[in-house]
C-alpha positions in Angstrom: 15.5 20.2 201.6 15.1 21.2 197.9 13.6 24.5 197.1 12.7 26.1 193.8 14.6 29.1 192.3 12.1 32.1 192.2 14.4 35.0 191.2 18.0 36.3 191.4 20.0 39.3 192.5 23.7 40.2 192.6 25.7 40.6 195.9 28.1 43.2 196.8 30.9 41.3 195.0 28.7 41.2 191.8 28.1 37.4 192.2 24.7 36.0 191.3 22.5 34.9 194.1 19.4 32.7 193.7 16.3 33.6 195.7 14.7 30.4 196.8 10.9 29.8 197.4 11.7 29.2 201.0 13.0 32.7 201.4 16.6 31.8 201.7 19.4 33.0 199.3 22.1 30.8 197.7 25.0 31.8 195.5 25.1 30.3 192.0 28.5 30.9 190.8 30.2 29.7 187.6 33.8 29.0 188.6 35.1 26.0 186.7 36.5 23.5 187.2 35.1 23.5 190.7 31.7 24.9 190.1 30.3 24.5 186.7 27.1 26.4 186.3 27.4 28.1 182.8 23.7 29.0 182.7 24.2 31.6 185.4 26.4 33.7 183.1 23.3 34.8 180.7 19.9 36.1 181.3 18.4 33.4 179.2 20.1 30.8 181.3 19.1 32.3 184.5 15.4 32.5 183.2 15.5 28.9 182.1 16.4 27.7 185.6 13.6 29.5 187.4 11.7 26.9 189.2 14.7 24.5 189.3 15.3 22.9 192.7 18.4 23.5 194.7 19.2 21.9 198.0 18.9 24.4 200.8 21.1 23.8 203.6 19.7 26.7 205.5 16.2 24.9 205.5 17.8 21.7 206.7 19.3 23.8 209.6 16.1 25.5 210.5 17.5 29.0 209.8 15.3 32.0 209.4 14.6 33.6 206.0 17.2 35.9 204.6 16.6 39.5 204.6 14.8 41.0 201.5 17.0 42.6 198.9 
């Protein structure tokens, strides 16, 4: 199920994590050539992606919301 990005935070390894409308979290890494998300590396890029829909596998599996940060 696709869910909108509503915010971001960093995890314990300093990677960016998207906070989704559904209450789940999803890493949004930029690690070319396997993961190509250059927008995550700048504040302006992350801001521009607010509202963007990401596929939430946790919703598809019926998992509970992630714990608040």
